[in-house]
PAGUKOL-339264 format. One record per residue: residue number from 0; residue in one letter; y, x, z of N, C-alpha, C in turn. Coordinates in pm, whole numbers. Each point is the difference from the previous one (the first is absolute). Last residue first. Layout:
N
NUM  A  Y  X  Z  Y  X  Z  Y  X  Z .
...
This chain:
224
223  X  -39  -707  2959  -69  61  112  13  149  3 .
222  X  21  -273  -467  50  -32  135  -81  73  105 .
221  X  -103  73  -450  145  -12  -9  60  -27  137 .
220  X  -464  263  -163  51  -109  81  153  -3  -8 .
219  X  -485  261  -187  134  -39  -44  43  -124  77 .
218  X  -356  427  115  17  -144  -14  144  -29  -41 .
217  X  -411  436  49  135  -52  -9  0  -152  -19 .
216  X  -373  353  236  67  5  -128  140  -56  6 .
215  X  -344  162  366  -57  -94  -97  64  16  -137 .
214  X  118  235  416  -144  15  -11  -64  -89  -105 .
213  X  474  -154  150  -62  127  40  -152  -2  -10 .
212  X  371  -252  -282  -98  -47  97  -85  121  38 .
211  X  516  -84  -230  -117  86  17  -90  -57  109 .
210  X  366  -257  -346  -38  38  136  -123  90  -1 .
209  X  418  -179  -334  -133  62  -8  -34  56  139 .
208  X  422  -193  -79  -98  -108  -17  -143  55  -5 .
207  X  403  269  15  -50  -39  132  -102  -112  -9 .
206  X  247  165  -378  -112  86  34  -63  -37  134 .
205  X  404  -187  -202  -123  -75  -15  -123  84  34 .
204  X  438  194  2  -11  -99  108  -131  -78  -8 .
203  X  -34  382  -317  110  -1  97  -22  -106  107 .
202  X  -276  154  -394  35  -140  26  113  -16  101 .
201  X  -186  431  -115  64  -58  -118  48  -143  23 .
200  X  -247  222  340  130  66  -18  75  -61  -118 .
199  X  -441  -146  81  91  -45  106  140  59  -19 .
198  X  -339  153  -287  37  -138  -31  98  -53  104 .
197  X  -188  426  70  96  3  -111  50  -140  -34 .
196  X  -340  35  323  122  63  51  108  3  -107 .
195  X  -425  -147  -123  66  -100  84  130  56  54 .
194  X  -273  291  -243  64  -98  -87  70  -109  79 .
193  X  -246  326  237  111  65  -71  75  -101  -86 .
192  X  -394  -137  219  109  18  96  123  62  -67 .
191  X  -393  -43  -258  54  -132  33  121  15  92 .
190  X  -261  374  -109  100  -27  -102  63  -138  22 .
189  X  -369  177  252  133  11  59  110  -18  -102 .
188  X  -472  19  -100  46  -133  36  140  2  61 .
187  X  -188  359  -367  9  -20  144  56  -138  31 .
186  X  -255  70  -475  101  70  78  -6  -36  148 .
185  X  -257  -173  -393  -64  104  81  100  78  84 .
184  X  -92  -508  -275  100  99  40  -62  99  97 .
183  X  -198  -404  -217  -46  134  -33  102  108  37 .
182  X  73  -477  60  -118  39  78  -44  143  -25 .
181  X  524  -160  -53  -129  -20  -62  -115  55  83 .
180  X  501  -44  75  -44  124  -64  -137  -11  -67 .
179  X  208  -380  221  107  65  -75  -47  123  -76 .
178  X  -306  -265  273  75  -93  -85  100  71  -89 .
177  X  -262  242  322  -88  -56  -104  79  -87  -98 .
176  X  229  173  376  -38  108  -91  -84  -54  -115 .
175  X  114  -291  350  117  32  -83  -35  105  -103 .
174  X  -324  -104  316  18  -113  -90  118  24  -94 .
173  X  -88  318  338  -107  0  -99  18  -112  -103 .
172  X  286  28  376  33  103  -97  -105  2  -113 .
171  X  68  -463  247  -45  133  35  42  99  -108 .
170  X  247  -468  143  -78  63  -106  -39  141  44 .
169  X  179  -504  219  -16  144  23  -94  56  -107 .
168  X  337  -435  -36  -141  39  8  -8  151  15 .
167  X  408  -258  -74  -53  -32  133  -150  27  15 .
166  X  144  -4  -497  95  -10  110  -69  -49  128 .
165  X  -142  145  -472  -84  -12  120  88  -4  125 .
164  X  192  47  -425  -98  -105  -28  -98  -20  116 .
163  X  320  350  27  67  -130  3  -99  -114  -22 .
162  X  -153  447  -39  33  -32  139  61  -139  11 .
161  X  -83  167  -429  -126  -27  69  25  -40  145 .
160  X  367  142  -259  -47  -130  -47  -129  -40  72 .
159  X  176  430  82  86  -103  57  -51  -139  -38 .
158  X  -219  366  -196  -25  -3  145  82  -111  66 .
157  X  72  89  -455  -131  -62  19  -31  -15  149 .
156  X  391  233  -114  14  -142  -31  -132  -73  23 .
155  X  3  465  51  76  -62  108  14  -150  -24 .
154  X  -200  259  -339  -88  -11  116  71  -69  116 .
153  X  254  90  -394  -104  -98  -24  -91  -21  122 .
152  X  492  162  106  -93  42  -103  -115  -100  -6 .
151  X  504  -141  142  -128  47  53  -85  52  -115 .
150  X  546  -158  133  -93  52  -100  -124  60  67 .
149  X  385  -403  116  -67  118  54  -103  46  -102 .
148  X  477  -336  18  -127  40  -60  -50  131  58 .
147  X  304  -379  254  13  128  -70  -136  43  -53 .
146  X  79  -399  274  70  -14  -127  16  127  -80 .
145  X  -240  -25  419  135  -49  27  84  -2  -128 .
144  X  -404  212  -132  16  -12  145  146  -33  27 .
143  X  -381  -16  -442  136  0  52  -4  -12  152 .
142  X  -324  127  -474  6  -27  144  145  10  45 .
141  X  -336  -59  -483  126  35  64  -2  -42  146 .
140  X  -319  -59  -393  -23  114  90  131  48  63 .
139  X  -94  -388  -299  88  109  -43  -21  127  80 .
138  X  -273  -374  107  0  8  -145  83  119  -49 .
137  X  -40  -133  467  -124  63  -49  -5  14  -151 .
136  X  404  -8  373  -34  -70  -123  -124  67  -59 .
135  X  261  -37  512  -89  72  -91  -33  -88  -119 .
134  X  351  69  465  -34  -83  -116  -82  84  -96 .
133  X  201  -4  556  -76  60  -109  -27  -101  -110 .
132  X  201  -58  446  100  59  -89  -66  59  -126 .
131  X  -283  -362  229  108  66  72  105  50  -97 .
130  X  -352  -133  -281  -38  7  140  107  78  76 .
129  X  -149  -217  -518  114  29  87  -44  -9  145 .
128  X  -202  31  -549  -32  -7  143  123  40  80 .
127  X  -109  -217  -520  73  100  78  -26  -23  149 .
126  X  -154  -266  -393  -92  70  90  68  109  82 .
125  X  209  -263  -345  -28  -90  111  -92  65  102 .
124  X  113  202  -417  98  29  106  -19  -92  119 .
123  X  -248  -42  -415  -56  96  96  94  27  116 .
122  X  145  -274  -357  -110  -66  72  -58  90  107 .
121  X  329  178  -280  59  -103  85  -108  -70  81 .
120  X  -135  309  -324  62  69  114  57  -101  97 .
119  X  -171  -161  -403  -109  47  85  55  69  125 .
118  X  304  -133  -328  -56  -118  67  -111  41  95 .
117  X  187  328  -277  88  -32  112  -47  -124  75 .
116  X  -225  130  -395  -23  99  105  84  -31  124 .
115  X  66  -267  -380  -132  -25  57  -31  98  113 .
114  X  398  59  -248  8  -119  84  -134  -30  68 .
113  X  16  349  -318  73  36  122  6  -119  96 .
112  X  -181  -73  -425  -92  87  77  65  36  135 .
111  X  264  -236  -305  -100  -86  61  -101  80  82 .
110  X  329  236  -244  63  -76  107  -102  -88  71 .
109  X  -140  236  -383  23  90  112  59  -76  119 .
108  X  -51  -235  -400  -130  28  59  15  90  122 .
107  X  380  -94  -258  -42  -120  73  -134  21  70 .
106  X  181  333  -288  63  -1  131  -44  -121  83 .
105  X  -306  238  -370  100  -105  2  57  -6  142 .
104  X  -201  465  -213  -36  -126  64  113  -102  -16 .
103  X  -243  511  -207  118  -82  29  -40  -135  57 .
102  X  -226  278  236  117  6  -88  -46  -6  -145 .
101  X  -253  -205  461  1  99  -109  128  -10  -81 .
100  X  -125  -108  536  44  -63  -123  9  108  -106 .
99  X  -247  -98  526  59  87  -101  38  -84  -122 .
98  X  -129  -18  585  -9  -59  -133  56  101  -99 .
97  X  -66  115  454  -23  -143  16  -21  -68  -134 .
96  X  -122  525  152  102  -83  -66  -37  -147  16 .
95  X  -256  403  162  68  -97  84  110  -82  -64 .
94  X  -327  339  -177  92  67  92  87  -99  76 .
93  X  -314  -142  -332  -78  78  97  89  69  103 .
92  X  200  -238  -357  -67  -92  91  -78  76  107 .
91  X  207  253  -341  101  -70  81  -66  -88  105 .
90  X  -269  209  -322  45  94  102  103  -64  92 .
89  X  -146  -244  -372  -108  11  99  41  92  113 .
88  X  291  -34  -363  -3  -127  72  -105  4  110 .
87  X  27  364  -293  113  -1  93  1  -127  84 .
86  X  -320  33  -339  -31  99  103  111  5  104 .
85  X  45  -275  -389  -88  -57  101  -32  99  112 .
84  X  376  -76  -375  -46  117  75  -86  -47  117 .
83  X  250  -275  -334  -139  32  -28  -53  121  74 .
82  X  514  -26  -9  -83  -104  -59  -141  51  -28 .
81  X  282  214  401  6  1  -146  -98  -102  -55 .
80  X  210  -88  489  -88  94  -68  20  -7  -151 .
79  X  217  -132  521  25  -18  -143  -80  106  -74 .
78  X  -64  -245  514  10  117  -84  27  -40  -146 .
77  X  76  -201  529  -37  -38  -136  27  119  -91 .
76  X  -71  -111  558  45  96  -101  -54  -43  -135 .
75  X  84  -196  551  -50  -19  -136  60  102  -98 .
74  X  -70  126  518  96  -77  -79  -55  -16  -142 .
73  X  -187  227  405  -74  -87  -91  95  -88  -80 .
72  X  29  516  276  48  -135  -26  -89  -75  -99 .
71  X  -41  472  150  61  -64  116  43  -144  -24 .
70  X  -234  285  -319  -37  69  123  54  -72  122 .
69  X  98  -129  -457  -121  -58  59  -45  71  127 .
68  X  367  165  -258  36  -129  60  -120  -58  74 .
67  X  -70  389  -251  76  28  122  40  -129  71 .
66  X  -228  -34  -414  -87  59  102  75  26  130 .
65  X  246  -151  -378  -89  -104  52  -85  54  114 .
64  X  264  305  -238  84  -86  85  -85  -108  65 .
63  X  -207  272  -315  29  77  121  83  -81  97 .
62  X  -87  -186  -419  -123  5  77  21  77  131 .
61  X  353  -27  -323  -23  -124  71  -122  0  88 .
60  X  229  474  -90  -34  -115  -85  -33  -121  85 .
59  X  346  414  74  -121  -54  62  -37  -122  -83 .
58  X  315  301  -176  10  42  142  -114  -52  87 .
57  X  101  -266  -468  18  139  42  5  14  151 .
56  X  -286  -390  -271  134  30  50  10  147  38 .
55  X  -362  -401  -185  53  126  -50  145  18  42 .
54  X  -227  -396  139  -93  111  26  61  134  -40 .
53  X  282  -423  185  -50  48  -128  -92  119  30 .
52  X  123  -414  347  -7  142  -33  -47  23  -142 .
51  X  206  -373  395  -45  6  -138  8  146  -44 .
50  X  -22  -289  501  34  119  -78  -58  -13  -140 .
49  X  158  -324  468  -90  22  -114  50  120  -80 .
48  X  206  -131  414  -106  -102  -2  -101  22  -112 .
47  X  363  299  329  -47  -15  -138  -119  -95  0 .
46  X  283  166  388  -16  -138  -42  -41  -19  -145 .
45  X  105  418  251  -124  -58  52  -25  -142  -52 .
44  X  263  451  -184  25  -143  17  -130  -70  40 .
43  X  -4  467  -64  132  -19  61  27  -147  32 .
42  X  -393  147  -231  -8  34  142  133  -20  71 .
41  X  -25  -90  -467  -100  -82  69  -3  30  149 .
40  X  278  260  -289  52  -135  20  -98  -83  82 .
39  X  -139  430  -124  115  9  91  54  -139  33 .
38  X  -337  33  -325  -52  19  135  112  8  101 .
37  X  120  -24  -451  -67  -124  39  -52  9  143 .
36  X  181  383  -208  104  -91  48  -62  -132  46 .
35  X  -291  308  -193  55  57  122  105  -92  61 .
34  X  -195  -99  -426  -85  -29  114  54  50  132 .
33  X  344  -139  -393  -115  91  10  -77  -30  128 .
32  X  387  -247  -126  -31  52  -132  -113  103  2 .
31  X  167  -458  302  -36  142  9  -42  47  -138 .
30  X  255  -456  293  -43  71  -121  -33  146  28 .
29  X  34  -530  250  26  142  16  -55  70  -125 .
28  X  149  -541  101  -78  104  -68  51  140  33 .
27  X  -27  -560  170  82  121  7  -85  116  -51 .
26  X  -38  -545  -142  -51  113  77  103  112  6 .
25  X  17  -436  -247  49  -2  137  -50  113  87 .
24  X  -55  -96  -484  -95  -77  80  41  -6  147 .
23  X  244  259  -308  17  -139  -42  -94  -93  77 .
22  X  -42  461  58  120  -47  70  31  -145  -38 .
21  X  -352  221  -221  -35  -37  137  120  -44  83 .
20  X  66  142  -454  -96  -111  3  -28  -46  142 .
19  X  267  386  -71  71  -123  -36  -92  -122  12 .
18  X  -191  424  66  95  -29  107  71  -133  -26 .
17  X  -276  171  -334  -78  -57  109  90  -37  118 .
16  X  197  226  -358  -36  -135  -41  -81  -70  110 .
15  X  109  451  58  120  -84  14  -28  -144  -40 .
14  X  -345  317  -58  29  -18  142  121  -91  22 .
13  X  -116  128  -442  -98  -94  57  32  -29  146 .
12  X  266  324  -212  21  -130  -61  -93  -105  61 .
11  X  -47  457  131  122  -62  52  21  -141  -53 .
10  X  -449  284  89  65  -59  -117  122  -79  48 .
9  X  -311  202  299  94  98  -52  68  -46  -129 .
8  X  -188  -278  450  -34  27  -139  103  97  -55 .
7  X  -108  -337  453  1  143  -30  -51  23  -142 .
6  X  192  -402  372  -44  23  -138  14  148  -31 .
5  X  -23  -356  452  28  136  -46  -60  16  -140 .
4  X  174  -442  321  -95  57  -94  46  140  -40 .
3  X  88  -425  391  37  133  -48  -112  58  -86 .
2  X  200  -514  166  -119  80  -26  45  133  -60 .
1  X  306  -317  339  -31  40  -137  -128  82  -6 .
0  X  124  -393  364  5  146  -14  -46  39  -140 .
């Protein structure tokens, strides 16, 4: 299966050159000339394996694109920064960038950085969890039910992951609340029931795996 890379840069010449370079490596390349289009492509195509973002782009800069991607995905993101702009480099890392390369750069270096990031993804893909019709990738934060991608918000994903890691174990509402919302959460414990209801609906057929244990809490069971 081909590796899919999204390259977002408003410099047409650079973007086209990057497309040629990565296609020679056997990758499939999606192109975006601005941040808005980059996000459209990323959310439209669930199989993006790596994103290369220029910081300075129209309609939405690279940092804005990075922040939105990180809300729902841990896909590797490599940022292109201005030479010697240490403040931008630091901001990239703090906002979840996987790596960065300063402009101008040698294409060979960029290609090797990309290959290294993809190796890490390949190694992490061994941790994909498959239970019944449900598939969860803890690295990319992607969830599939019967082969179809299901989009969950951050809290729903954390809740599902916690339930799965405690398969066949009854979890009290208090324990779930402490783990997902934190010990200092001052809201209503009934928020657990609301989020479980939403999670079940989003998971469709796999929603039945989340069992309600009356008077106690919930349990994730694939069988029975």
